[in-house]
N, C-alpha and C positions, 0 to 999 in steps of 0.2 A: 594638492589643492591649487586651483588656478589663481595665479597672482595678478592676472590682468583680465579685463573685459574689453570687448570690441563694440564700437558703435560708428554709425555713419557721421561724418563731419563735412559740412560744406566749406569749401575753401576757394573763394572766387568763383570761377566758372567750372570748377571741378568738384567731385564728391569723393571723399577718401574714407577708407575704413581704418580708423585709428585705434590704438591700444591705450587703455586707461588703467591707472592703478585700481586694484580690486575694491578699495574703500570708497571710490568715487560715487557720489550721489547723482543720479540722473533725474532730470526733471523733464516731463513730457507734457505736451498739450492734451487738452480734453479731446475726446472723440467729436467729430463734427455733429452739430445739432441737425436734426432732421430738416430737410428743405420743405418749403411750402408745397403742399400737394398740387395746388392750382395757383400759380403765381399771378396769372391774369385776373382771376377772380379775387384774389387777395388785394390786388392794387385797386380794383373797382370798389371793393368794400371799404377800403381806407378812404377813398375819395368821396364815397357816398355818405360816410359817417365820420367826418374828421373830429379830432380831439380839440375841444375848447373853442371852436369857431363854426360858422355856418358853412355848408358845402359851397363850392365855387358857383354853382347855379344860382344861389341866393345872394351871392356877393357881387356878381358881374352881370353886365347887360351886353347887348350886341355892339355898343359903342365903346366898350372898355378897352383900355390899353394895358397889355400884359407883358411883364418881363419874366422869362423863365431862366433862372441861373442854375448852374450845375458845376460840381467839382471838376477840376482839370484831370488829365490822364496820369498824374503822378501816382495816384492810388487807384485800386489796390496794387500790391506787389506780389507776384506778377499780375499784369492786367488780365481781365477775365475773357473767356471765349465769347460770352454773351452778357454784356454789362446791363444790370437792371436799370441804370439811369436812362438808357436809351428806350427800354421797354416802357418805363413810366412816362417819359416825354411823349412817346407815341400815343399813349392813353390820353395825356393832357391835351394834345393837339386835337384829337377827335372830340373831346369833351368841349373844348373852347369853340370849335367849329359848330357844334350842336347848339351852343348858346347863341351863336350868330356872330361871333367875333371874327373879323376879317384877318386873313393871314398877315397882311401888312401892319396890323396893329399888335402883332406878337413878335417879340424879339428874344433870341437866345443869347445868353452871355456866359462864356466860360469864366468861372470865378478863380482865376489863376493867381490873384494877389501879387506878391513879389516874385512869383515863379515866372518862367518864360511864357511868352505867348506861343500858341500852337497853330500849326497849319490845319486847314480843313480836313486833310487826309488823316492827320493825327487825331483830330477831334472825332472822326468817325469811329475810332476805336472805342469811344465811350457812347456816342450818340447812335451809332449804327448808320449804315448807308441810307436807310429809308428816311430817317429824319433829316440827314444832310441833303438828300435830294429834294425833300419837301420844302425846306426853308432856304437853302442856298446861301451863298456867301453874303448876300445883301442883308440877311436877317440873323446871321450867326457871327458873333464877334468875340474877342477876348477883352477882358477887363484891363484897364490901364491905371495903375496906382499913382501916376505922376502927372497926368494932363489935367490942369485945373478946370478946363471946360467940360471934362467928363465927370467931375466930382462935385459933391455938395457937402457942406458942413452942417451937422445937426446940433452943434453946440459942444459943451464940455460937461463931463461928469462932475459930481461933487469933489472928486479927488483931483480935478484939473486935467483929465485926459480928453483930448480932442477926439470927437467922433466924426469922421469924414468917410463917406462911402460913394460908390458909383451913383451918379445923378439919376440913372434910370430907376433906381429903387424908390426914390422920392417922387419922381415924375409919373411913374406908372400908377394905375388904379390898384394894381396888386403886383407883388413880386412873389413868384413861386420858386422856392429853392429846392432842387432835387439833388440829394447827395447819396453817397455810398459809404457805409460804415463797416469796417472790419477791425478797427481798433477803437478804444475808448477815448482817444485824444481828439477825434474829429466829431463833426456834427454840432448841434446846438447853435449857440451864438458864434462859435468859431467860423461857421460856414460863411455868413454874410460879412462879419467884421474883419476876417482875414482874407477870405476869397475875393470880396468886393471892397476891401478897405484901401485907403490911401497909405502911402509911405508915412505921411505925417501922423496918421492914426495908428498904424501898425507898430511904429517905433515905441509906443507906450507899453506894450505888453511883450515885445520881443527884446528883452534887455537882460543883462546879467543878474538883475535884481529879481527877475521872475523865473529864470531858467537855471536850474541846478540839479544836483543828484539827490537832494533831500526831499524835493517835492516834484514828483514825476508828473509830466503832462498827461500820462495815462491814468492819473487819479484826479478827475475833474473836481471832486469835492474839496481837495486840499491844495490844488495847483494855484499858485499866485497868478499865472497867466489866465486861467479860466475865470478866476475871481474878477479880474479887470474886464474880461469879455462879458461877463454877466452884468456888470455895472454899466458898461457901454450899451448893452442890449436894451436896457430900459429906455434909453433915448430913441433907439431905432423903433422900438415897439410903439412909443408915443407918437412918432412922426410919420410912420410908414405902415402900409397894410401888407402883412406878410402871410404866407401860407407855406409851411415847411413840410417837405416829404422826405422821410429818411428811410432808406433801404438798408437792411442788415443782412450780411452774408455770413455763412458758417466758415469753418477753417479747412474745408476739403480742398487743399491746395493743388493736388496732383490729379490729372485725369486717370482713368481706370488703369491703363497699361503701366504708367509710371508709379501709381500708388502702391501696387503690389511689390514693385522692385525696391522702392525707397522708403517703405515703412520702417520706422526705427527698430533696431534689432532687439532692444530690450524693453519695449513699451508694453508694460503690463503683463509680460510673459517671461518665461525663462530665456536666458541668453541663447540666441540661435546663430548659427554661422551663415553668412551670405552664400547663396547658391553660386555655382560656376558661371552662369550667364551674367549675373550681376557683376561679379568681379571682372569678367572679361569686358563687358560693356563700359564699365567705369574706367578701366585701364585704357581702352581704345579711345574714349572720349578725351582723356587727359592728354593724349598725344596730338590732338587736333590743334591747328594754328589758332592763336588768340583771336585773330580777326574773325575767323569762322565761329568761334565760341560766342563772340559779341553779337554777331549776326543772328545766331540761333536764339540767344537770350532776348534780344530786342524784337525779333520778327516772328519767331516760331513758338517760343515758350508762352503758353497761356494757362492761367490757373483754372481750376474747376470749382471755385467757390460757388456755393448755391444760395439763392435767396431764401432766408429763413424768417424774415419779418419785414413788414412795411407799415409805416405809421405816417399819418398826415394830420395837419392842423396847426395849432398854436405851437410856437417854437419850444417853450419849456415843457409843455405836456408831451409833445412828440419825443423830445430827447430823453425824457425820463423813461419812456418805454424802450427806447433804443438802448440806453445804458443797462437797463435791467436784463435785456436779452444778451447784450455783449458780455456782461460780467459772467453770465452763465456759460457762455462759450469760451471766453478768453482767459478767465482767472482760475488759477489752481491754488489750493492752500499749501503752504510750506511752513514747517514747524519752526525752523531757525535759519539764520544766515550762514553762509559759508565764507571761509577765508580766501579761497581761490575759486574763481568762476571761469569756466572754459566755454567759449561760444564759437561755433562755426559761422563764418561770415560770407554769404554769397555776394557777388558783385551786383547787388540789387538795392539801390537807394531810390526813394521817391524822386530824387532830384537827378537821377541818371536815366530816367525813363526815356526811351528812344534816343539815348545819348551815350556818353562815356562815363564810367565810374572812376572818379579821381581820388587822390589820397586824402584831400580834405573831407570829401564825402565819406570815405572809409572811417576817418576819425569820428565824424559826427554820428555815423551809423553805430559804431561800437560804443562810444561813450555817451551819446545822447539817447538814441533809440533803444539799443539793446540793454545797456545799463539801466535805462529808465523803464523797463518792462515790469513795473511793480506798482502795487498799492501799499500804503503804510510805510514800508522801508525797503531799500534795495536788497536783492538777493545776496550780494557780496557785502561783507562787513566794511565799516569805516576803516580805512587803512589797509584794506585787503588788496588783492591783485586780480586783474582780469587778463585772461589769455585769449587772444583772438586768432583764428586761422584764416589767413588771406595772403595772396601773393603781393599785395601792396604795389601795384604798378604806378609809376609816375607818368600818367597819361591824362590829358585834358581835352575837352572839346572846345576849341577856341571860339567857336560861334555861339555856343550855348552858355559857356562859363568864362567870359572874358575877364571879369573881375577876380575870379578864382586864379586865373593864370598870373595876373599882375600881383595879387597878394602873395602868391607862392614865390614868385621870382624877386619881388622888390621889398615887401613889407613884413613878411612873416617873421623873419629872424629878429626884427626890432620890436615886434608886438606879440610875443608869445603869451604875455599876460592877458587873459580874456577881458578883464574890466578896462584896462588901459586901451586895448585894441578897440573895443566898442566905443568908449567915450571919446577917443581922439580921432578915430577914422570913419565912424559911421556917417556923419553928415558930409564929410569930404567925398566919400564914395557915392553917397546919394546924389550929390550935386554934380558929380563928374559928367561933363557933357558927352563924352564918348559912351559911357555906360548908359546914360539916358537915351541916347540915339539908338543904341543897339537893343535896349530893352523895348523901346517903343515900336521900332520898325523892323527888327531883325531877329526876333525869337531868342533873345538873350535873357538870362536871369538878371534881376535888378542888381545894381552895383553892390548893395549891402548884403546880398544873400550869402556871399562867401564869408563875410564877417559874422553873420548870424550863426552859421555852422561852426566856425572857428570858436566863437564866444561860447556857444552852448556846450560844445564838447570840452572846452577848457574849464568851464565851471564844474562840469561833472568829473573831470580828471582830478580835481581837488579832493574828491571822496576817496581816491585810491592812493596807495603808496607807490604803485607802479602799474603800468599796462604793458603787456608783452604781445608781440605779433610773431607767430610761427608760420613758416612757409613762404616768407617774403623773398622776392628775387633781388631787392635792392636795399641793403641795410641802411644806407644813407637816407633813403626816403622814409624808412621806419623811424629813424631817430629824429628826422625833421618834424614829424607830426607828434613827437613827444612820447613815442613808444620805445621799448627795448626789443631788439631782434633776437630770435632764437632759431636755430637750424631746423628743429622739428618739435613735436609736442613733448616728447620725453625730455629734451633739453629745456623747454619752456617750464615744465613742471618742476624740474630740478632747480632752475634759477629762481622760481617763485618760492620754493621751499627754503632755499638759502637766504633769500631776502627777508622772509617772515620769521624764520627760526621756529623751533619747537616742532609740533606735529600739526600743521594746518589742515583744516578740512577742505575737501575738494568737491566741487559740484560742476555739472555740465548741463546747461540749458539747451536741450536738443531742438534746434529750429532749422528750417521751417517745419510746420507753420509757426507764425508768431503767436506768443501767448504771454500773459502776465502772471505774476506771482503775488499772492496775499501772504505776507510773512508775519508770523507771530500772532 
């Protein structure tokens, strides 16, 4: 009887075939939902018959001023070959022109929130070259969460949360927000309030009190962050005219050639052995220089996610439809939690898009995003152990992540506690003149962004008794982010079993594609 089973595991920029104990439970994503047969027609129908509001033709006139906001290129992961946001915006421009609105009365704003600003070339990855040529640099800009002259306050919620957003939202006759949803954490009020929010406003819902392992941001119904966003949204809705367009993609992550090669080995069928070409190609790719792998990841790797839904109209009505479709695609039922959860971790964070994947982003990806891929309760039990496969390189992009570098080198060891880190450093990092200058003018993440990821992952680490990284090149780096190092997966499982004692259950969540679990 076979005492082990094999499965693909992503480890940084490599893909390995690992051996697991025979009793391991494997969790796989749902098959991709069918794409829309005619995406162009579906977009037209959504705009012709929006949910809860009149069509744009009845809301606007030839003299109207229009702001079109859109999510930044952080998501999806990996970026798409043909992003639906660009297709939708092409449709919008044609429709606005037919109404008689002049090009100079339309402006496009990338809703990057506290993320870095993006070059026009990078924005073309979302918008497409046609939209970029049509609007040009004079009418396409990135949001700034720090410049008072670009912001407006809408007041305070009953709980005392300040609502401050990009001034263009209040000054325009209408703000049309176009987003792309492939997980349940995005969309809805998060679009405008985070993407176009100020630091003073975002700080209310990005705190240790709202971000933890017990209430996942993938479960909008119970997430404290989403509750604050909904409360803030009532003020925006009362003061501004909004029109939300949400596109939903399926989880068909790999193009045809790669899909056949990287299909999970045990997904819904009996265990199969990988073919000779697959083993050979994976082995050859692993020998490539890291610089080449990073170039391929940032420049050549594009997902094949397909548009499976598009909804337009009132924010809450639209997002309800989006979530209904996403839960069908993303969520799988799981009977019970496991003691040990194993995940492969690609070097793909939303915050390393067109950049470098650093160890703080690795920590937040494992403990924030991957541990948080659930509704109801986490897949791993309270006091359980996560095992993550990643080489854990100590490498940073000094231009994009300056506060990450400083926190790593100067403050991390004194502020390992996530609550103390946030409470004592957040405002200091927000006010730091160097970080402000680099955020405003040089495509750097906001000064607090490093702390948000450290805080979030630290709060989630409290759920576990330990977290282990296997395959790391630098044990010191592993320990610095609060993980235990293991030479390989077999040693990591042995270490986890020794720490827990007894006969702990083992599970492996096989990603990509990303998916969530509904436990219990």
